[in-house]
C-alpha positions as CSV (number, residue, x, y, z in Angstrom):
1,X,-53.1,-28.5,120.4
2,X,-49.4,-28.5,121.2
3,X,-50.1,-29.1,124.9
4,X,-52.5,-31.9,124.1
5,X,-49.9,-33.6,121.8
6,X,-47.2,-33.4,124.5
7,X,-49.4,-34.6,127.3
8,X,-50.9,-37.4,125.3
9,X,-47.5,-38.6,124.1
10,X,-46.1,-38.7,127.6
11,X,-49.1,-40.6,129.0
12,X,-49.2,-43.1,126.1
13,X,-45.5,-43.9,126.3
14,X,-45.6,-44.2,130.1
15,X,-48.5,-46.6,130.2
16,X,-47.1,-48.8,127.4
17,X,-43.7,-48.9,129.1
18,X,-45.0,-49.7,132.6
19,X,-47.8,-52.2,131.7
20,X,-46.1,-53.8,128.8
21,X,-42.6,-54.3,130.3
22,X,-44.1,-55.4,133.7
23,X,-46.4,-58.0,132.0
24,X,-43.6,-59.4,129.9
25,X,-41.3,-59.7,132.9
26,X,-43.9,-61.3,135.2
27,X,-44.9,-63.8,132.5
28,X,-41.3,-64.7,131.6
29,X,-40.5,-65.2,135.3
30,X,-43.4,-67.7,135.6
31,X,-42.7,-69.5,132.3
32,X,-41.1,-68.0,129.2
33,X,-43.6,-69.7,126.9
34,X,-46.4,-67.6,128.5
35,X,-44.7,-64.5,127.3
36,X,-44.7,-65.6,123.6
37,X,-48.2,-64.3,122.8
38,X,-47.4,-60.9,124.5
39,X,-44.1,-60.6,122.6
40,X,-45.8,-61.4,119.3
41,X,-48.6,-58.9,120.2
42,X,-46.1,-56.1,120.8
43,X,-44.4,-56.9,117.5
44,X,-47.7,-56.8,115.7
45,X,-48.8,-53.6,117.5
46,X,-45.6,-51.8,116.4
47,X,-46.2,-52.8,112.8
48,X,-49.8,-51.9,113.1
49,X,-48.9,-48.4,114.4
50,X,-46.3,-47.9,111.7
51,X,-49.0,-48.7,109.1
52,X,-51.8,-46.6,110.4
53,X,-50.2,-43.6,112.2
54,X,-48.8,-41.9,109.1
55,X,-52.1,-42.2,107.3
56,X,-53.9,-40.8,110.4
57,X,-51.4,-37.9,110.4
58,X,-52.0,-37.1,106.8
59,X,-55.7,-37.3,107.0
60,X,-55.7,-35.1,110.2
61,X,-53.6,-32.5,108.4
62,X,-55.9,-32.5,105.4
63,X,-59.0,-32.2,107.6
64,X,-57.4,-29.3,109.5
65,X,-56.5,-27.5,106.2
66,X,-60.0,-27.9,104.9
67,X,-61.5,-26.7,108.1
68,X,-59.4,-23.6,107.8
69,X,-60.6,-23.2,104.2
70,X,-64.2,-23.5,105.4
71,X,-63.7,-20.8,108.0
72,X,-61.8,-18.6,105.6
73,X,-64.4,-18.7,102.9
74,X,-67.2,-18.0,105.3
75,X,-65.3,-15.1,106.8
76,X,-64.4,-13.8,103.3
77,X,-68.1,-13.9,102.2
78,X,-69.3,-12.1,105.3
79,X,-66.5,-9.5,105.2
80,X,-67.4,-8.7,101.6
81,X,-71.2,-9.0,102.1
82,X,-71.8,-5.6,100.5
83,X,-70.1,-6.8,97.3
84,X,-72.0,-10.0,97.4
85,X,-75.3,-8.1,97.6
86,X,-74.3,-5.5,95.0
87,X,-73.7,-8.2,92.4
88,X,-76.5,-10.5,93.5
89,X,-74.0,-13.4,94.1
90,X,-75.5,-15.0,97.2
91,X,-76.2,-18.3,95.5
92,X,-72.7,-18.4,94.0
93,X,-71.2,-17.7,97.5
94,X,-73.3,-20.5,98.9
95,X,-72.0,-22.9,96.3
96,X,-68.5,-21.6,96.9
97,X,-68.7,-22.4,100.6
98,X,-70.6,-25.6,100.1
99,X,-67.8,-26.9,97.8
100,X,-65.2,-26.8,100.5
101,X,-67.7,-28.0,103.2
102,X,-68.3,-31.1,101.0
103,X,-64.5,-31.7,100.7
104,X,-64.1,-31.3,104.5
105,X,-66.9,-33.7,105.1
106,X,-65.3,-36.2,102.7
107,X,-62.0,-35.9,104.5
108,X,-63.6,-36.4,107.9
109,X,-65.4,-39.5,106.6
110,X,-62.1,-40.9,105.2
111,X,-60.5,-40.2,108.6
112,X,-63.3,-42.0,110.5
113,X,-63.1,-45.0,108.2
114,X,-59.4,-45.3,108.9
115,X,-60.0,-45.0,112.6
116,X,-62.7,-47.8,112.3
117,X,-60.2,-50.1,110.6
118,X,-57.7,-49.2,113.2
119,X,-59.9,-50.1,116.1
120,X,-61.2,-53.3,114.4
121,X,-57.6,-54.5,113.8
122,X,-56.6,-53.7,117.3
123,X,-59.7,-55.5,118.7
124,X,-58.7,-58.6,116.7
125,X,-55.1,-58.4,117.9
126,X,-56.4,-58.1,121.5
127,X,-58.6,-61.1,121.1
128,X,-55.8,-63.2,119.7
129,X,-53.6,-62.1,122.6
130,X,-56.2,-63.3,125.2
131,X,-56.9,-66.6,123.3
132,X,-53.2,-67.3,122.8
133,X,-52.3,-66.6,126.4
134,X,-55.2,-68.7,127.7
135,X,-54.5,-71.5,125.3
136,X,-50.7,-71.7,126.1
137,X,-51.5,-71.4,129.9
138,X,-54.1,-74.2,129.8
139,X,-51.7,-76.5,127.8
140,X,-48.8,-75.8,130.2
141,X,-51.1,-76.4,133.2
142,X,-52.4,-79.6,131.7
143,X,-48.8,-80.9,131.4
144,X,-48.1,-79.8,134.9
145,X,-45.4,-77.3,133.8
146,X,-47.2,-74.4,135.6
147,X,-49.6,-74.1,138.4
148,X,-53.2,-72.9,138.1
149,X,-52.2,-69.7,139.9
150,X,-49.7,-68.8,137.2
151,X,-52.4,-69.2,134.5
152,X,-54.7,-67.1,136.7
153,X,-52.0,-64.4,136.9
154,X,-51.2,-64.4,133.1
155,X,-54.7,-64.0,131.9
156,X,-55.4,-60.7,133.9
157,X,-52.0,-59.4,132.7
158,X,-53.0,-60.0,129.1
159,X,-56.4,-58.5,129.7
160,X,-54.8,-55.4,131.2
161,X,-52.4,-55.0,128.2
162,X,-55.4,-55.3,125.8
163,X,-57.3,-52.6,127.8
164,X,-54.3,-50.3,127.9
165,X,-53.7,-50.8,124.2
166,X,-57.2,-49.7,123.5
167,X,-56.8,-46.6,125.6
168,X,-53.4,-45.9,124.0
169,X,-54.9,-46.2,120.6
170,X,-57.4,-43.5,121.3
171,X,-54.6,-41.4,122.7
172,X,-52.6,-42.0,119.5
173,X,-55.6,-41.0,117.4
174,X,-56.0,-37.8,119.4
175,X,-52.3,-37.1,119.1
176,X,-52.2,-37.2,115.4
177,X,-55.4,-35.2,115.1
178,X,-53.7,-32.5,117.1
179,X,-50.5,-33.0,115.1
180,X,-52.4,-32.2,111.9
181,X,-53.7,-29.0,113.5
182,X,-50.2,-28.1,114.7
183,X,-48.6,-28.8,111.4
184,X,-51.2,-26.7,109.5
185,X,-50.8,-23.9,112.0
186,X,-47.0,-24.0,112.0
187,X,-47.0,-23.3,108.2
188,X,-48.4,-19.9,109.1
189,X,-46.8,-18.9,112.5
190,X,-43.4,-20.5,112.0
191,X,-42.5,-18.7,108.8
192,X,-39.0,-17.2,109.2
193,X,-38.7,-13.4,109.1
194,X,-37.7,-12.2,105.6
195,X,-36.2,-9.0,106.9
196,X,-34.1,-9.1,110.0
197,X,-31.9,-6.5,111.6
198,X,-28.2,-6.8,111.1
199,X,-26.3,-8.2,114.1
200,X,-24.7,-4.8,114.7
201,X,-27.7,-2.7,113.8
202,X,-27.9,0.6,115.6
203,X,-30.8,2.8,116.7
204,X,-31.6,5.4,114.1
205,X,-30.9,9.0,115.3
206,X,-32.7,11.6,113.4
207,X,-31.4,15.1,114.0
208,X,-32.2,16.9,110.7
209,X,-34.3,14.6,108.6
210,X,-32.3,14.5,105.4
211,X,-33.1,11.6,103.1
212,X,-30.5,10.7,100.4
213,X,-31.4,8.1,97.8
214,X,-28.5,6.9,95.5
215,X,-28.6,4.5,92.6
216,X,-31.8,2.9,93.8
217,X,-33.1,0.1,91.6
218,X,-35.8,-2.5,92.5
219,X,-37.6,-5.3,90.7
220,X,-39.3,-7.2,93.5
221,X,-36.8,-10.0,93.1
222,X,-37.7,-10.8,89.5
223,X,-34.7,-10.7,87.3
224,X,-36.8,-11.0,84.1
225,X,-39.1,-8.1,85.0
226,X,-38.8,-4.4,84.2
227,X,-37.4,-2.4,87.1
228,X,-40.1,-0.7,89.2
229,X,-37.4,1.8,90.2
230,X,-34.5,2.3,87.8
231,X,-31.3,4.0,89.1
232,X,-33.2,6.6,91.1
233,X,-31.2,9.4,92.7
234,X,-32.8,11.9,95.0
235,X,-31.9,14.1,98.0
236,X,-34.7,15.4,100.2
237,X,-33.3,18.3,102.3
238,X,-34.1,18.6,106.0
239,X,-37.6,20.1,106.5
240,X,-38.4,20.0,102.8
241,X,-41.9,19.1,101.7
242,X,-41.8,16.8,98.6
243,X,-44.7,15.6,96.5
244,X,-44.4,12.4,94.5
245,X,-46.4,12.4,91.3
246,X,-46.9,9.8,88.6
247,X,-49.3,7.4,87.0
248,X,-50.2,4.1,88.7
249,X,-47.1,1.8,88.6
250,X,-44.6,4.6,88.4
251,X,-42.9,3.5,91.6
252,X,-44.2,6.0,94.2
253,X,-45.5,3.5,96.7
254,X,-42.6,1.2,96.1
255,X,-40.2,4.0,97.0
256,X,-42.0,4.6,100.3
257,X,-42.1,0.9,101.1
258,X,-38.4,0.7,100.6
259,X,-37.9,3.8,102.8
260,X,-39.8,1.9,105.6
261,X,-37.9,-1.3,104.8
262,X,-41.0,-3.3,104.1
263,X,-38.8,-4.6,101.3
264,X,-35.0,-5.1,101.4
265,X,-33.0,-2.9,99.0
266,X,-31.7,-4.7,95.9
267,X,-29.4,-2.1,94.5
268,X,-28.5,1.4,95.7
269,X,-28.9,2.9,99.1
270,X,-31.2,5.0,101.2
271,X,-29.7,7.1,104.0
272,X,-31.4,9.2,106.7
273,X,-29.0,11.8,108.1
274,X,-26.1,9.8,106.7
275,X,-27.2,6.5,108.3
276,X,-27.9,3.6,105.9
277,X,-31.3,2.2,106.7
278,X,-30.0,-1.3,106.4
279,X,-27.7,-0.7,109.3
280,X,-30.3,0.5,111.8
281,X,-33.1,-1.3,113.6
282,X,-36.4,-1.6,111.8
283,X,-38.2,-0.5,115.0
284,X,-36.2,2.8,115.3
285,X,-36.6,3.4,111.6
286,X,-40.3,3.2,111.6
287,X,-40.5,5.0,114.9
288,X,-39.0,8.0,113.1
289,X,-41.5,8.0,110.3
290,X,-45.2,8.9,110.6
291,X,-47.4,7.6,107.8
292,X,-51.0,8.0,106.7
293,X,-52.0,5.5,104.1
294,X,-54.9,5.5,101.7
295,X,-56.2,2.1,102.8
296,X,-56.7,2.9,106.5
297,X,-57.4,0.1,108.9
298,X,-58.1,0.5,112.6
299,X,-57.7,-1.9,115.5
300,X,-60.9,-3.4,117.1
301,X,-60.5,-1.2,120.1
302,X,-61.7,2.2,121.3
303,X,-61.2,5.5,119.5
304,X,-58.9,6.6,122.2
305,X,-56.8,3.4,121.9
306,X,-56.5,3.8,118.2
307,X,-55.4,7.4,118.3
308,X,-53.1,6.7,121.3
309,X,-51.4,3.9,119.3
310,X,-49.3,6.6,117.8
311,X,-47.7,7.4,121.2
312,X,-47.9,4.9,124.0
313,X,-48.7,6.5,127.3
314,X,-50.3,9.6,125.8
315,X,-52.8,11.4,128.0
316,X,-56.5,11.9,127.2
317,X,-55.8,15.6,126.7
318,X,-53.1,14.9,124.1
319,X,-55.3,12.4,122.3
320,X,-58.2,14.8,122.1
321,X,-55.9,17.6,120.9
322,X,-54.7,15.4,118.1
323,X,-58.3,14.5,117.2
324,X,-59.1,18.2,117.0
325,X,-56.2,18.9,114.7
326,X,-57.5,16.1,112.4
327,X,-61.0,17.5,112.4
328,X,-62.2,14.3,114.1
329,X,-63.2,15.5,117.6
330,X,-66.8,16.5,116.8
331,X,-67.8,13.3,115.1
332,X,-66.1,11.2,117.8
333,X,-68.2,12.8,120.5
334,X,-71.3,11.7,118.7
335,X,-70.3,8.0,118.4
336,X,-71.9,5.2,120.3
337,X,-71.1,1.5,119.8
338,X,-73.3,-1.6,120.1
339,X,-72.7,-1.9,123.9
340,X,-73.5,1.8,124.6
341,X,-70.0,3.1,124.9
342,X,-69.7,6.7,123.7
343,X,-67.2,9.1,122.4
344,X,-63.6,8.2,122.7
345,X,-64.5,4.9,124.5
346,X,-66.6,3.7,121.6
347,X,-65.1,0.7,119.8
348,X,-64.7,0.8,116.0
349,X,-65.3,-2.8,115.0
350,X,-63.0,-5.1,113.0
351,X,-60.6,-2.9,110.9
352,X,-62.8,0.1,111.8
353,X,-65.8,-1.2,109.9
354,X,-68.2,0.8,112.1
355,X,-66.8,4.1,110.7
356,X,-67.0,5.6,107.3
357,X,-63.9,5.8,105.1
358,X,-63.5,9.5,105.8
359,X,-63.8,9.0,109.6
360,X,-61.2,6.2,109.6
361,X,-58.8,8.4,107.6
362,X,-59.3,11.3,110.1
363,X,-58.5,8.8,113.0
364,X,-55.4,7.7,111.2
365,X,-54.3,11.4,110.7
366,X,-54.9,12.0,114.4
367,X,-52.7,9.0,115.2
368,X,-49.9,10.4,113.1
369,X,-50.4,13.9,114.6
370,X,-50.0,12.4,118.0
371,X,-46.9,10.4,117.0
372,X,-45.2,13.6,115.9
373,X,-42.4,11.8,114.0
374,X,-39.6,13.9,112.4
375,X,-40.4,12.4,108.9
376,X,-43.9,12.4,107.6
377,X,-45.2,10.3,104.7
378,X,-48.7,11.0,103.3
379,X,-49.9,8.4,100.8
380,X,-53.3,9.7,99.5
381,X,-53.9,10.9,103.1
382,X,-57.1,12.8,102.2
383,X,-58.5,10.7,99.4
384,X,-61.6,9.6,101.4
385,X,-62.5,13.1,102.6
386,X,-65.0,15.6,101.1
387,X,-63.8,19.0,99.9
388,X,-64.6,21.1,103.0
389,X,-63.1,18.6,105.5
390,X,-60.1,18.1,103.2
391,X,-59.5,21.9,103.0
392,X,-59.7,22.2,106.8
393,X,-57.3,19.2,107.4
394,X,-54.9,20.5,104.8
395,X,-54.5,23.6,106.8
396,X,-53.8,21.5,109.9
397,X,-51.4,19.3,108.0
398,X,-49.5,22.4,106.9
399,X,-48.9,23.2,110.5
400,X,-48.0,19.6,111.2
401,X,-45.4,19.7,108.4
402,X,-43.5,22.6,110.0
403,X,-40.0,21.5,110.8
404,X,-40.5,18.0,109.4
405,X,-39.3,16.2,106.2
406,X,-42.4,15.4,104.2
407,X,-43.1,13.0,101.4
408,X,-46.6,13.2,100.0
409,X,-48.2,11.0,97.3
410,X,-51.4,12.0,95.6
411,X,-53.1,11.4,92.3
412,X,-55.2,14.5,93.0
413,X,-52.6,17.1,92.1
414,X,-54.4,20.0,93.8
415,X,-53.6,18.4,97.2
416,X,-49.8,18.5,96.8
417,X,-49.3,21.6,94.6
418,X,-48.2,23.5,97.7
419,X,-45.2,21.3,98.3
420,X,-41.8,22.8,98.2
421,X,-40.8,20.5,95.4
422,X,-42.7,18.1,93.1
423,X,-41.1,15.0,91.8
424,X,-42.6,13.4,88.7
425,X,-41.9,9.7,88.3
426,X,-42.4,7.6,85.2
427,X,-41.3,4.0,84.8
428,X,-39.2,4.2,87.9
429,X,-37.3,7.3,86.9
430,X,-37.5,11.0,87.7
431,X,-38.6,12.8,84.6
432,X,-39.3,16.2,86.1
433,X,-38.9,18.1,89.4
434,X,-39.5,21.6,90.6
435,X,-42.2,23.7,92.1
436,X,-45.8,23.8,90.8
437,X,-45.3,27.0,88.9
438,X,-41.9,25.9,87.4
439,X,-43.3,22.6,86.2
440,X,-46.3,24.3,84.6
441,X,-44.0,26.7,82.8
442,X,-42.0,23.8,81.3
443,X,-45.2,22.4,79.8
444,X,-44.0,18.8,80.3
445,X,-45.4,15.7,81.9
446,X,-46.7,17.5,85.0
447,X,-48.4,20.2,83.0
448,X,-50.1,17.5,81.0
449,X,-51.4,15.7,84.1
450,X,-52.5,19.1,85.5
451,X,-54.5,19.9,82.3
452,X,-56.1,16.5,82.4
453,X,-57.4,17.2,85.8
454,X,-58.4,20.8,84.9
455,X,-56.6,21.9,88.0
456,X,-58.7,19.5,90.0
457,X,-61.5,22.1,90.4
458,X,-64.4,23.7,88.6
459,X,-65.6,27.2,89.3
460,X,-68.4,27.6,91.9
461,X,-70.9,29.3,89.5
462,X,-71.7,28.0,86.0
463,X,-70.4,30.1,83.1
464,X,-73.0,31.5,80.8
465,X,-72.5,30.8,77.1
466,X,-72.3,34.5,76.3
467,X,-69.5,34.9,78.8
468,X,-67.2,32.4,77.0
469,X,-64.1,33.9,75.4
470,X,-63.2,33.2,71.8
471,X,-61.1,30.0,71.3
472,X,-57.8,31.9,71.1
473,X,-58.5,34.0,74.1
474,X,-59.8,31.1,76.1
475,X,-56.6,29.2,75.3
476,X,-54.5,32.1,76.5
477,X,-56.5,32.4,79.7
478,X,-56.2,28.6,80.3
479,X,-52.4,28.8,79.8
480,X,-52.2,31.7,82.2
481,X,-54.3,29.9,84.8
482,X,-52.2,26.7,84.5
483,X,-49.0,28.6,85.0
484,X,-50.2,30.4,88.1
485,X,-50.2,29.1,91.6
486,X,-53.5,27.4,92.5
487,X,-55.8,29.3,94.9
488,X,-56.7,27.1,97.8
489,X,-58.3,29.8,100.0
490,X,-61.7,29.2,98.4
491,X,-63.8,26.2,99.2
492,X,-64.0,25.0,95.5
493,X,-66.3,22.4,94.1
494,X,-64.2,19.4,93.1
495,X,-64.8,17.1,90.3
496,X,-62.7,13.9,90.2
497,X,-62.0,12.7,86.7
């Protein structure tokens, strides 16, 4: 669209300049009175363009925006087709799309009506130009002021101007149709970056992996809102494995997003090995952090390309080794896409739609394994996995964590109870911290959360009613169990509450 705008503008201006100026000069050289209709025509044409062009531009922009809405609603409905079917809302979705299609059709009709008026007005002006030039020429010839040859020259010149004006009008129409598309697109692609590196930003150098957070407060830029993080102070030692725990909205994900500089710090600081993250490049910062998120999306490429995204230039052997550590190798070998590509060459579809949630998460874990960054962030990294696969991957993750600074977020407490230190957040503040056993012994917020989840597990075999202990004894046994380290060596049966 940009190219078409530029080319059309150059051609329109060039033809108007060449034909218009040449015609005026030739007519004026023959007799200045022959140039009067052409001069008046140019004045009217300029006024005419000034009247119609802004309206064409606005209608073209509106049509482009509505066309984008049509495509957006259709894509949205097809992307969420399972939800549409589950709630039997196909008719509602049809009406939802039809609504914007009707608006788009109305905008196009209004645009076409304007173009029709544009062309009708131009045709009238062209006719008046020819009639005026012919009339003045005949009068001057009849008086003997000009020869018949001059009149014969003036009429073709006027006819040429009329034809060129019609062609230029179509070019102008096309220009502003494309301008509408460009303006609508520029609103998306020309948005300035909200977070830019400082002019003197350095490359982050991670030698130990210590993370120091001091006086961190964050409100997402809303001065009237409660702080998501409120004067948070935390030091994560090199190689320490830390679990972040708290109810939804406690600030866990916000803290991780600030660490990655997805948001700029408002108050306080975050330092990695003594380097303020605001003074280093974003690329080097994120290159030093490997992260597995709960909502995993993959690129519409092959399995190998998705895993290799964690380390450009990785060999196939390295990619397969990472997949094996993530317990993904076996299911990858059995994959086949719609074009017959198999195994690591199979494509996963848009955002990995051809894979299950657990398979996508294992691919994401393999990608982080291959990246081998010194700082590891796990945000509900195993939430989409079944118990057996989760247990196997946890063993691999423990090996991956060796020598790395780890921050793990999980609502399922059993998945992070092995961490060196657990941090309990509430309303943006640290309310408790310590090991699993220490926090249970304190019988505070963590112990309450642990009890609500019943340790995250139920025993493998049902307990007979006659084997149940009396209430007091049962309570003592429960307290003892809660204060002990959880046993992860079994393959327990998990119940999520």
